[in-house]
C-alpha positions as CSV (number, residue, x, y, z in Angstrom):
1,X,46.7,-1.2,-18.3
2,X,45.6,-3.0,-15.1
3,X,45.0,-0.9,-12.0
4,X,48.0,-1.3,-9.7
5,X,47.4,-1.6,-6.0
6,X,47.7,1.9,-4.4
7,X,50.4,1.5,-1.9
8,X,53.4,3.7,-1.1
9,X,55.8,0.8,-1.9
10,X,54.2,0.6,-5.3
11,X,54.1,4.3,-6.1
12,X,56.0,4.1,-9.4
13,X,53.4,1.7,-10.9
14,X,50.6,3.8,-9.4
15,X,51.8,7.0,-11.1
16,X,52.6,5.2,-14.4
17,X,48.9,4.3,-14.4
18,X,47.6,7.8,-13.5
19,X,49.9,9.4,-16.1
20,X,47.5,8.2,-18.8
21,X,44.3,7.1,-17.1
22,X,41.2,8.6,-18.8
23,X,37.8,9.0,-17.1
24,X,34.6,7.7,-18.6
25,X,33.3,11.2,-19.4
26,X,29.6,10.4,-19.8
27,X,29.6,8.5,-16.5
28,X,31.5,11.3,-14.8
29,X,29.0,13.9,-16.0
30,X,26.1,11.8,-14.7
31,X,27.8,11.4,-11.3
32,X,28.5,15.2,-11.1
33,X,24.9,15.9,-12.0
34,X,23.7,13.6,-9.2
35,X,26.0,15.2,-6.7
36,X,24.7,18.6,-7.7
37,X,21.1,17.5,-7.1
38,X,22.0,16.0,-3.7
39,X,24.4,18.7,-2.3
40,X,22.8,21.8,-3.9
41,X,25.6,24.3,-3.2
42,X,24.7,28.0,-3.5
43,X,27.3,29.3,-5.9
44,X,28.3,32.9,-5.8
45,X,30.9,34.9,-7.7
46,X,33.0,38.0,-7.2
47,X,31.8,40.7,-9.6
48,X,33.0,39.7,-13.1
49,X,34.3,36.3,-12.0
50,X,31.8,34.2,-13.9
51,X,32.5,35.8,-17.3
52,X,36.2,35.7,-16.5
53,X,36.0,32.0,-15.7
54,X,34.2,31.3,-19.0
55,X,36.9,33.3,-20.8
56,X,39.9,31.4,-19.4
57,X,38.1,28.1,-20.2
58,X,37.3,29.3,-23.8
59,X,41.0,30.3,-24.2
60,X,42.0,26.7,-23.4
61,X,44.2,27.5,-20.4
62,X,44.7,24.5,-18.1
63,X,43.2,25.3,-14.8
64,X,44.5,24.7,-11.3
65,X,41.4,24.7,-9.1
66,X,41.9,25.1,-5.4
67,X,39.4,25.0,-2.6
68,X,39.6,25.1,1.2
69,X,39.1,21.9,3.2
70,X,36.5,21.7,6.0
71,X,34.9,18.3,6.0
72,X,35.0,14.9,4.2
73,X,32.0,16.2,2.1
74,X,34.1,18.9,0.4
75,X,35.0,16.8,-2.7
76,X,31.3,16.3,-3.3
77,X,30.5,20.0,-2.8
78,X,33.3,20.8,-5.2
79,X,31.9,18.3,-7.8
80,X,28.4,19.8,-7.4
81,X,29.9,23.3,-7.8
82,X,31.5,22.2,-11.0
83,X,28.2,21.1,-12.4
84,X,26.5,24.3,-11.4
85,X,29.2,26.6,-12.9
86,X,31.1,27.1,-16.1
87,X,33.5,24.4,-14.9
88,X,30.9,21.9,-16.1
89,X,32.6,21.8,-19.5
90,X,35.7,20.4,-17.9
91,X,34.0,17.4,-16.3
92,X,35.8,14.3,-17.6
93,X,39.1,16.0,-18.0
94,X,39.7,17.3,-14.4
95,X,42.1,15.4,-12.2
96,X,41.5,15.6,-8.4
97,X,44.4,15.1,-6.0
98,X,43.0,12.8,-3.2
99,X,44.5,11.0,-0.2
100,X,45.6,7.4,-0.9
101,X,43.2,5.9,1.6
102,X,40.3,6.6,-0.8
103,X,41.8,4.2,-3.3
104,X,42.2,1.1,-1.1
105,X,38.7,-0.4,-1.2
106,X,37.9,-1.7,-4.8
107,X,34.4,-0.3,-5.1
108,X,35.3,3.1,-3.7
109,X,38.4,3.2,-6.0
110,X,36.3,2.7,-9.1
111,X,34.2,5.7,-8.0
112,X,37.3,7.9,-7.2
113,X,38.9,6.9,-10.5
114,X,35.7,7.8,-12.3
115,X,35.7,11.2,-10.6
116,X,39.3,11.8,-11.8
117,X,41.3,11.0,-8.6
118,X,45.0,10.9,-8.5
119,X,46.4,9.4,-5.2
120,X,48.5,11.5,-2.8
121,X,50.6,9.7,-0.2
122,X,50.6,12.2,2.7
123,X,53.4,12.8,5.2
124,X,51.0,12.8,8.1
125,X,50.2,9.1,7.3
126,X,53.5,7.7,6.1
127,X,56.3,10.1,7.3
128,X,58.0,13.0,5.5
129,X,61.0,11.0,4.4
130,X,59.0,8.0,3.2
131,X,56.8,10.1,0.9
132,X,59.4,12.4,-0.6
133,X,60.1,10.5,-3.8
134,X,56.4,9.6,-4.3
135,X,55.5,13.3,-3.7
136,X,57.9,14.4,-6.4
137,X,56.5,11.8,-8.8
138,X,52.9,12.9,-8.0
139,X,53.8,16.5,-8.8
140,X,55.4,15.5,-12.1
141,X,52.2,13.6,-13.1
142,X,49.9,16.5,-12.1
143,X,52.1,18.9,-14.1
144,X,52.1,16.6,-17.1
145,X,48.3,16.4,-17.0
146,X,48.1,20.2,-16.9
147,X,50.5,20.3,-19.9
148,X,48.1,18.1,-21.8
149,X,45.2,20.4,-21.1
150,X,43.6,18.8,-18.1
151,X,42.4,20.7,-15.1
152,X,43.9,19.7,-11.7
153,X,41.8,20.3,-8.5
154,X,43.6,20.5,-5.2
155,X,42.7,21.0,-1.5
156,X,46.1,22.7,-0.8
157,X,45.6,22.8,3.0
158,X,46.1,19.0,2.9
159,X,43.8,18.1,5.7
160,X,40.4,19.2,7.2
161,X,40.3,22.4,9.1
162,X,39.1,21.4,12.5
163,X,40.1,24.7,14.1
164,X,38.8,28.0,12.8
165,X,36.8,27.4,9.6
166,X,36.9,31.0,8.5
167,X,40.7,31.1,8.4
168,X,42.6,28.9,6.1
169,X,45.3,26.7,7.3
170,X,48.8,26.7,6.0
171,X,48.9,26.0,2.3
172,X,51.4,23.4,1.2
173,X,54.0,24.3,-1.3
174,X,53.1,21.4,-3.6
175,X,50.7,23.6,-5.6
176,X,53.6,26.0,-6.3
177,X,55.9,23.2,-7.5
178,X,53.1,21.7,-9.7
179,X,52.6,25.0,-11.4
180,X,56.3,25.5,-12.0
181,X,56.8,22.0,-13.3
182,X,53.8,22.5,-15.7
183,X,55.4,25.8,-16.9
184,X,58.6,23.9,-17.6
185,X,56.6,21.7,-19.9
186,X,55.2,24.7,-21.8
187,X,51.8,25.1,-19.9
188,X,50.6,28.3,-18.5
189,X,48.1,27.3,-15.9
190,X,45.4,29.7,-14.6
191,X,44.3,29.7,-11.0
192,X,40.6,29.3,-10.1
193,X,39.9,29.6,-6.3
194,X,36.8,28.3,-4.6
195,X,35.8,29.1,-1.0
196,X,33.4,26.7,0.8
197,X,31.4,27.5,4.0
198,X,28.8,25.4,5.8
199,X,27.4,28.0,8.1
200,X,28.4,29.0,11.7
201,X,28.3,25.3,12.9
202,X,30.3,24.0,9.9
203,X,27.5,21.5,9.3
204,X,28.1,19.6,6.0
205,X,24.5,18.5,6.1
206,X,23.5,22.0,5.0
207,X,23.9,23.2,1.4
208,X,27.2,25.0,1.2
209,X,27.8,28.6,0.4
210,X,30.5,28.6,-2.4
211,X,32.3,31.6,-3.6
212,X,34.4,31.8,-6.8
213,X,37.0,34.6,-7.2
214,X,38.2,36.1,-10.5
215,X,40.7,33.7,-12.0
216,X,44.3,34.5,-12.1
217,X,45.1,34.0,-15.8
218,X,48.7,33.0,-15.5
219,X,50.6,32.0,-12.3
220,X,54.2,33.1,-12.4
221,X,57.1,33.2,-9.9
222,X,58.9,30.8,-7.7
223,X,57.0,27.9,-6.0
224,X,57.0,29.9,-2.8
225,X,55.6,33.0,-4.5
226,X,52.9,31.0,-6.2
227,X,52.0,29.3,-3.0
228,X,51.6,32.6,-1.2
229,X,49.4,33.9,-4.1
230,X,47.3,30.8,-3.8
231,X,46.9,31.3,0.0
232,X,45.9,34.9,-0.4
233,X,43.3,34.1,-3.1
234,X,42.0,31.2,-1.1
235,X,41.4,33.3,2.0
236,X,39.5,35.9,-0.1
237,X,37.4,33.1,-1.5
238,X,36.6,31.8,2.0
239,X,35.8,35.3,3.2
240,X,33.3,35.6,0.3
241,X,31.7,32.2,1.0
242,X,31.3,33.0,4.7
243,X,29.9,36.5,4.0
244,X,27.2,35.1,1.7
245,X,26.0,32.2,3.9
């Protein structure tokens, strides 16, 4: 299927494409390895979290991977973390929700597609009413990919934290709706939370401190309850990353 132009007016064709798009797995693994060598995050775990992460992966649970959002380098830090952690086995079948601007330039889009990107049309760019239908379709596609066994990575704050980097911003309810929609398709997603810190000056030129909490093996509840759980887990992960910088 030809790649459709990523525009809001074209969102149906866009999400038809990303419903079935597959990454070139070997190329993705090579790219993640190069990012790990360049960004060199220091990956830390809550006690027992590494073994628990391996266990949920071995069990075949689809993962919802969430991380805080501080800079435009975060997606590279997250990819480098995946390579340096048990998440490496999921490279090539992890979808990453990413703002639609990243898909506009042809060369950059090839790279984002290779890394597993799925475009998100954000209300801050297009308006709340304009993106409502596209947002629902995006959540359906993310839930479908989870039901097929893919992991989905999300920066649920939605935008870079330019205020207080040690306190997370409001977490959007989209993550809760995606999990509930995946559950309706028979999936039981597990939550993996990753905190990122770049030191007291929030300098992305430094290797990040990354902290992974114990996975939540099955997210249940209403979308609001799931979103609150994600926010609580994410703040704990950020606290861990900051403490270990």
